N, C-alpha and C positions, 0 to 999 in steps of 0.2 A: 274426416276432413283434416287436412294437414294443420298442425298446430304451429310448426316452425318452418318458415321459408328460408332456405340457405342460399345466399348469393356468393359466388366465388369465381375465381379464374380457374380454368381447367389445368393450368400449370401447377395448381395446388391440390390436385385431385387426391393424391395420397394422404395429405393432411386431412382433407375433408372426409375421406372414407374412414380413417381412424376415429375422427370426431363423431361421425354418424353411428359407428359401431357402439360407442359409449352412450349415445342418445338412445339407441335401440335397447340397450341393456337396462335402461331406466324406464322403458315403455313409453318413451316420448315420441310422438308422431312428428314427422318432418317431411318436407317436400324438397327434393333436390333433383336437378336435371343431370343425370350421369352421362347419357349418350347424346343428348341433344334431341329436341322434339323434331319428328320427321317433317320434311319440307311441306308435306301435304296438309299439315295442320297450320292454322293461322297462329304462327309462333308467338308473336308478342301479345296477342289477346289471351293465349293460354297462360303465359307468364303473368300477365296482369290479373287474370282471374285467380290464379294461385296465390298471389300476394294479397289480394283483397280478402281471400278466405282464410288467410293465416292469422294467428294471434301475434306472432313475433317474427320480426325480420332480422335474421342473423347474417351479418356481413363479415366475411372473412377478408381481413385487411392484409394485403401484400402489395409489393410494387406492381404486380401485374393486374390485380383487381382494381386498384385505384386509378389505373390508366385505361381500363376496359370500358368502352362505350356501353356495352350491354349491362355491365354491373352498375354503371352510373344511371342508366335508364331504370333499372330495377329499383335502385335506391330512391329515385325521384317518385316512382309510383308508391313506394312504401311511405315516404314522407307525406305525399298528398293524401293518403288514406289514414294518416295518423297512427301508423303501426309503431309498436314499441321496437326501438332499434337496439340491438345488442352487437357491438363491434368486437370481433375476435381477431387479435393480431397474431398472424401465423409466422411471419418472418420480420427481420429488420426492415424498416422503411424510412423514407424521408418524410418527416412529420408535416412539412409545409405542403406536401402533395395530398394529404388526407382531405376528403370532401368536408366542407364546412358543416354539413348536417351531422357529421360524426365527431367533429373536433371537440364539441362541448360535452361528450359523453365519457363515462368511465370505461376504459378498455379492459379486456381480459386477455392477458398475455400468454401465448403458447409458443414463444420463441424457444430456440434450442437452449438458451441460457436460463429459461424459466422451469419451475417444477410443474410438470404436466398434470399430475394428479391434483395438486392444489388449485391449478387453473381450472380444471374440470369441475371441482367442487364449487368454485366461484361462479362458474357458468350455470350449474344446476340451481344454485341459490338465486341467481338473477332471473332465471326462467320461471321459478316458483313464486317470486315476489309479486303480490297483488294479482295473482292469476285470475281470480274471479272477475276483477275489473277488466283485465285484458281480454278475457273471453266475452264479457258483455260488450266491450268496445267493438270487437270484431263483428258480433252479431248485429249490433246497431248500425255499423257502417255498411254492412251488406244490405240491410233493409233500406237504408237511406239511398244507396246506389240504385237499388231496384226502383225506388220511387222516382229518382232523377232520370233514369233511363227509360221510364215509361211516360215521359213528358209530364211528370209530376201529377199523375193520375191520383185523384183523392182516394181511390180504392186501395192504394198502397199505404195510406197513412195509419198511424198507430191509434188504438182505441182502448178504452177500459184499463184493465190492469197492466197491459203492455205499455200503455202511455204513461201511467203513473210510475211504473218501474223505471222507464227510460228517463223521466224527469228526475227521479231520485238518484239514479246512477250518474247523470251529468252533473248534478249539484254536489253530491258527496265526493265525487272523484275529479272535480274541476281542476285541482292543482296537482294531480298525479300524472305519472308517465305510463302510458301514452295520454296526451291531452286530448279532450274532445275536439273533433274536427268542426269546422264551420258548417259543413254539410249536415253533420249530426245535429247541431244546435238548430239549424233552420228546419230540418225535418221534424224534430220534436215540437218546435214552436208552431209550425203549420198544422201539426196534428192536434195540438191543444186548441188552436183557434177554430179548427173545423169541428172539434168535439163541443166546444162552448157554443158555437153557432147552432149546431144540431140540437143541443140541449134547450136553447132558447126557443127554437122552433117547436120542439116537442112539447114544452111546457105551455106554449101558447095554444097549440092545437088541443091539448088536454083540457085546458081551461075553457076553450070555446065549446068543446063537446060536452063538458060538464054543465055549462050554462044552458046549452040547448036542451039537454036531456032532462035536467032536473028543475028547470025554471028558476024563478026568483029565489026560492028557498035554497036551491043548490049553490047559490052564490056564496053562502056562508062557509062552504067547505071546499071551494075551489082553491087551486094552488096560489092564485093571485091574493086571495084574502089571507091565507096562511102566511104568505110571504110578507104581507103588510104587518101582521101580528109579530112575526119574527123580527122585522126591522125595528119595531117599537121596543122590543126587548134588547136589541143589540145597540141601538143608538145611544151613545154616551154623550156626556156634557161637552159642549164646544165653548171655547174661550175666545172672546174678541181681542185681537191684537190691533191696536190703532195704527193708522198711517204714520210712517216715520222712517228713519234711516235704518239700513241693515249693514252690519259689520261682519266680515268673514275673513278667513285667512289666519295666519299665525305670525307671531313676533319672534318665534324661536329661530335663530339664524341657522341652526342645524337642519331644521325641517325645510326652511326656504332653500338651502343649498341642495337638499335632496329632491327638490322639484315641486314642493307644495307652495301654493300662492302666499305671498306676504299679506299682511293685514291690509284690507281694502274696505271701501265704503260705497254703498249705493245710497245716494242722497235722500231718496224718498221711495218707499215701498207702499203700495196701496194697502188699506186695511183688509184683514182676512180673519177667518176663524180657524182655530186649531184644537185638536182633541185635548181635553184635560188630562186624560190618561192614555197610556199605550193600549192598543186593542188586546182584549183578553182571549183566552182559549174559548170561554163561553160565548162571547160575542161572535167570534169567527165561526164557531160551531153552528150558530143559528143560520149563518149564510151557507154553510156546507149542507145543512139539512133542508133549507127552504129556498135558498138563492142559487147563484151560479158558481159559488166557490167550490174549489176542490180541496181535499185534505192536505195538510202540510206534508212535506217530503218525509219527515220523520215524525211519527205520531206518539212517541214515547210518553210525553207529558200531555199531549193534546187531549187524550181520552180520560185522563185521571180526574176523578171527582175533586180531589184535594188541590188540583192545579188549575181549576177553572178561572181563578182570579189572577193568574199569572199571565205575562205577555205571551201571545201566540208567536212562535218563532218557526224557523225552518220553512219559510214561505218565500217564493220568488217575487220579483217586482210585479210580474203579471198577476199573481195571486193577490198581492197587496192591493193593486189597483182595482181588481175585480171586487174585492170586499168594499173598498171605499165607494166605488160607483154604485154598488148595490144599495148603499144608504143615501144615494144622491149627492155624494161628496167626492173628493179627489185626494190624491197624494199632495203633500206640500212640495213646493220647490225648495232647492237648497237655500235660497236667500230668505224665504219665509221661515224656514226652520231656524236659521241662524238669528233672524229677527226675534223670534219667540224665545230663543235660548239666551241671547246676550242682552236683549232689551234695547231701548232707544239710545242708551248711553254707551253701548258697545263694551260693557265690562267683560272681563275674561270669563266670568261665570255670571249667571243671572242674579246671584246674591251679592255680587261685587267682585273684588280682585283678591280677596283673602283665600288662602289654600282651603280645599274642601276637607270635611270631616266625614267619618263613616256614616253619620246620620244625614249628610247632605247628598252624597253620591255613592251609589253601589258600584264602585270600581276601585282598583288598587291605588293607594296613595301612601307613601312612606312605608311604614311597617304593616299597614292594613291591607289585607287581600281577601275579598269576598269569595265565597265558594260556589255561588249559583245566582240565578235570577231571584228577584223579590216580587211580591204582589204589586200590582200596578198602583195601588193607593197607599203605598208605604213611603218612606223617606220624607217625613213631614218637615224635617229641618232644611231640606233642599228644595222645597216647593218654590216656584217662581213668584214674583210679586203679583202676577195675574192668577196664581193658584194652580199652575200646571206641574204635574208630578213627573219625575224621572226624565227630564230633558237632558240631564247629564247622567251617564251610567245606565246600568240595568241592561237594556237591549239597544243595539244600534237600530236606527229607523230609516226605512227607505225614503228617498225623495225622487222626484220626477226629472231631475236635472242630469243630463249627460255631462260628465266632468273629465274624462280621461281620453286623450286623443291617441289611442293605440289601435283603433280600427278605422273603418270608413265612416264613422259617425261624426256628426257636426258638434264640435266642442261647445258646451254651454247651451245647447239646444234643450228645450223642455218638452218632454213627451206629453201630448194632449190627452192621454188616457184612452184613445181610440184603439181597440184591440187589433184592428187591421193595420195600424201604423207602428205597432210594437216592434222594437229592435232589441231582442234579448241578448244579442252579442255586443251591445254597447256597454260601456262602463258608466254606472250611475252613482251619484253621491249618496252616502249614508251619513247620518248625523248622530252625535250624542256619545259615541264610545260605548262599548259593551262592558259587561262586568269583568271581562278578562283584561281589558286594555288599561294602561296606566292613565291616570287622570290628566297628566300633562299632555297627553296625545289627543285629548278631546277637542282641542282647538283646531285640529286638522280633520279633514273629512276622510272617510274610508271609501275607496272606489272599488266597485265589484260589478261583474257581469249581471245583467238583468235576469239571467236564468239561474243565478246562484241562490242558494238557500243555506243558512247556517243556524246553529242552535243558540246564537246570540244576536239574531237579526229579526226585527219585528216590524210593526206597523203603527203609525199614528196618522189619522186622517186630517184633512183640512177642507175648507170650503170658502167660497167667495162671499163677500158682503154685498147684498143686493142694493 
């Protein structure tokens, strides 16, 4: 399968032949149309298929290629499929004529005035950078296209290890080039929803069969009973936050100028419960073993015995919501989280307006710089007046509030936790600041895609007051 698709104008064929000779010497696979596909072949479909199956789209920039309709069409297909774009400049050009999709990228110059061998080494370096992700991106896009072109037949959805690997790849490589496509995100999301539905059905059937075959005595060993036991182990203490105002936003003019909301107030927020501690690896592990939860994207700390009292991290919004719902709870909204963190008085911190100390917040401040997460029941100096730990620092915490209007999502909408209405490509607010973030940034929120997962992002559940 071709690794590199080369788009060029035939007026630059001598340059391209010299370039492909160098690629061949490095044993790099490429797809290039030398003679033109015969008219008997559906030409554009063949071009499209070759681009979709390529890892990298190499565009040879020249005055002829940037005015070629065919080259522009090829570029549009590559962009649509999220291919990594590598622009190679073969001759002098008018920069205003370069397609906007290429204008933001780093060019590799092969003009007569440039050193050819040095440019070639830069090209090889660009092709080798993050190759594992580029290859995984291509494979996932091909599978997603097969699903889409089969009228989204459930038989094409991912399952098991393939699904877990795709979720991990999208999360870990969310900020890399090439960026995950919207189709890839939707494909993985629908695969997760289908898997979770099938798991719930299977558990229900197994419980029914066990009950029928073993009678009343068998009830004690059914998955339902084991699930209830696990829930009792995992359920942590919840703290009542009385009805009152909620303050959010920042007073820092630099952050306001950057687009973050200025300090604002909601006059009255209904009472609610919120977790005294961040959810631990042990608690989340109970849901993985007995409930509907799936393992974190990265399990480095999750399985370690000595880390069981540390916050579970590397979980997506969907995973966080699944855990809270397993306990009959939910994720807090952004405004509930801010209410718990700032109190009814709207202080900068829940202990007041004085600067934090290392004992109050596990996050950088002044000369202090923590090196990792802490156990969820640490930082006694920074406990809130209600007794809540690590509202500031340690791990960022998911909320259910859509906060960034960069997609087709409704700004400030609150996800109701229904798996069928989950929009993983929306940006959701996260509160608290992680152990890597400066303390002065805690007053602003972090916005990230629902499908994201990081090693400083965890869970704190909330619940309604009946």
